[in-house]
C-alpha positions in Angstrom: 10.6 15.7 -3.0 9.6 12.3 -3.7 6.1 12.1 -5.5 3.5 9.6 -3.8 0.6 8.5 -5.1 -1.4 6.1 -2.7 -4.0 3.8 -4.2 -6.4 3.2 -1.5 -8.8 -0.2 -1.9 -11.3 -0.6 0.8 -14.9 -2.2 -0.2 -16.9 -1.6 3.0 -15.1 1.7 4.4 -18.3 3.1 6.3 -17.8 0.1 8.4 -14.0 0.7 9.0 -13.0 3.0 11.9 -9.4 2.8 11.5 -9.6 2.9 7.7 -12.0 6.0 7.5 -9.5 8.0 10.0 -6.3 7.0 8.0 -7.9 7.4 4.5 -9.3 11.0 5.6 -5.6 11.9 6.9 -3.3 10.8 4.0 -6.2 12.6 2.0 -5.7 15.9 3.2 -1.3 15.5 3.0 -0.1 18.1 0.6 2.4 16.9 -1.9 0.5 13.2 -2.1 -1.6 12.0 -4.2 -4.7 10.3 -2.7 -6.8 8.0 -5.1 -9.8 6.1 -3.6 -10.4 3.3 -5.9 -13.5 2.4 -5.0 -14.9 5.8 -5.0 -13.9 6.3 -8.4 -14.7 2.9 -10.0 -17.2 1.5 -8.2 -18.2 -0.2 -11.3 -15.0 -1.6 -11.6 -14.5 -0.1 -15.0 -11.0 1.2 -14.7 -9.7 3.6 -17.3 -6.1 1.9 -18.2 -4.9 4.7 -19.7 -5.4 7.1 -17.0 -4.0 5.1 -14.3 -0.8 4.3 -16.2 -0.6 8.4 -16.7 -0.8 8.6 -12.9 1.9 5.9 -12.4 4.2 7.5 -14.7 3.7 11.1 -12.7 5.1 9.7 -9.3 8.3 8.1 -7.9 6.6 6.0 -4.7 3.2 3.7 -5.2 1.2 2.8 -2.1 -1.3 0.1 -2.5 -3.3 0.9 0.8 -5.9 -1.6 1.9 -7.0 -3.9 4.3 -6.1 -7.7 4.5 -8.7 -9.5 2.7 -8.7 -13.0 2.8 -4.7 -13.2 3.1 -4.8 -10.5 0.0 -6.1 -7.6 -1.2 -9.6 -6.3 -1.9 -10.9 -7.5 -5.2 -11.1 -3.9 -6.6 -7.0 -3.5 -6.1 -6.6 -7.1 -7.2 -8.0 -6.5 -10.9 -6.2 -2.7 -11.1 -3.2 -4.6 -10.7 -4.4 -7.0 -13.7 -5.6 -4.5 -16.1 -3.1 -1.4 -15.8 0.4 -3.3 -15.0 0.0 -4.6 -18.5 2.6 -6.6 -20.5 5.3 -4.9 -22.1 4.2 -1.4 -20.5 4.9 -2.7 -17.1 6.7 -6.0 -17.6 7.9 -8.1 -20.3 10.4 -7.3 -23.0 9.3 -4.0 -23.8 7.7 -3.0 -20.3 9.7 -0.7 -18.5 7.2 2.2 -17.6 7.8 1.1 -14.0 11.4 0.7 -14.0 13.1 2.1 -11.1 10.0 3.1 -9.0 9.2 2.2 -5.4 6.4 0.4 -4.4 5.2 -0.8 -0.8 1.8 -2.1 0.6 0.3 -0.2 3.7 -2.2 -2.7 5.1 -4.5 -3.3 8.3 -5.3 -6.2 9.8 -7.8 -7.4 12.7 -5.4 -9.7 14.1 -2.5 -8.3 16.1 0.9 -9.0 14.8 1.1 -12.0 16.9 -1.5 -13.8 14.8 1.1 -13.3 11.8 3.6 -15.2 12.8 4.5 -19.0 12.4 3.2 -19.8 15.9 0.1 -17.4 15.3 -3.3 -18.2 14.3 -2.2 -17.7 11.0 0.9 -19.3 10.7 2.8 -17.2 8.9 4.4 -13.7 8.8 2.4 -10.7 7.1 5.3 -10.1 4.8 5.0 -13.9 3.6 1.5 -13.3 2.8 2.6 -10.5 0.7 5.1 -12.2 -1.4 2.9 -12.0 -4.2 3.1 -8.0 -4.3 6.4 -8.0 -3.7 6.9 -10.2 -6.9 4.7 -7.9 -9.0 6.9 -5.0 -8.1 10.1 -7.0 -9.0 8.7 -8.0 -12.2 8.0 -4.4 -12.8 11.7 -3.5 -12.2 10.9 -1.7 -9.3 11.8 -2.0 -5.7 9.7 -3.3 -3.1 10.3 -1.7 0.4 8.8 -3.4 3.4 5.1 -3.3 4.1 3.4 -0.5 6.7 1.5 -2.7 9.0 -1.4 -1.3 11.3 -2.6 -4.5 13.2 -5.0 -5.3 15.8 -7.5 -2.9 14.5 -10.3 -4.7 16.0 -8.9 -4.0 19.6 -7.9 -0.3 18.9 -9.7 2.8 20.8 -9.7 6.1 19.6 -6.3 6.9 21.0 -4.9 4.0 19.0 -6.5 4.9 15.8 -5.2 8.5 16.4 -1.5 7.2 17.2 -1.1 5.0 14.3 -2.5 7.3 12.3 0.2 9.6 13.2 2.7 7.4 12.9 1.6 6.4 9.0 1.3 9.9 7.8 4.5 10.6 9.3 6.3 7.9 7.4 4.1 9.1 4.3 5.9 12.7 5.3 9.0 11.2 5.8 9.3 9.1 2.0 7.8 12.4 0.6 10.1 14.9 1.8 13.4 12.3 1.2 14.1 12.1 5.0 15.0 8.4 4.5 17.4 6.1 3.0 15.3 3.8 0.5 17.9 1.3 0.7 18.1 0.4 4.2 14.6 0.5 4.4 14.4 -2.0 1.6 16.5 -4.8 4.1 13.6 -4.2 6.9 10.8 -7.0 7.5 8.6 -4.0 7.9 8.7 -0.1 7.8 7.0 -0.1 11.2 10.4 -1.0 12.3 12.1 2.3 11.1 9.5 4.5 13.3 
């Protein structure tokens, strides 16, 4: 059984119909550690040693967040800057995360078509997430394709329920080691496997 850590970052969770439901569902999953960074660190004072211990205890790390200006919310960025320290996560002595897996699970207000060469945002979602992928590689981790919940502004309650179920199913499959992670790493999005 794979040990999964979901690091959730949403600075305005009370305003998000989709993320509230997804966070609630993931928080209730057996065998998955769910950490709400904004709940845990409202003052942005991150306990680096505790976060590093948590990372070493898990096999798969998920950065779950809404896309904020084509990136992640500020607390997750600060978490990355502080927790993934030189000579701990990367550098000549930084092997603490070597061999682990990492991916982003993101929500976007715009639909999939908006994240394309001809769409409003001009680039694919995967292209916007390249800094996260490179961060994983620098830390000697395998970056898995992102899981994208797109078009959230137009989702009704039925759509939200379906998307939540699909994402929870992915986490269960990962936890129970029912996916070939090497094959998954070659996909553009995890959604293409579900």
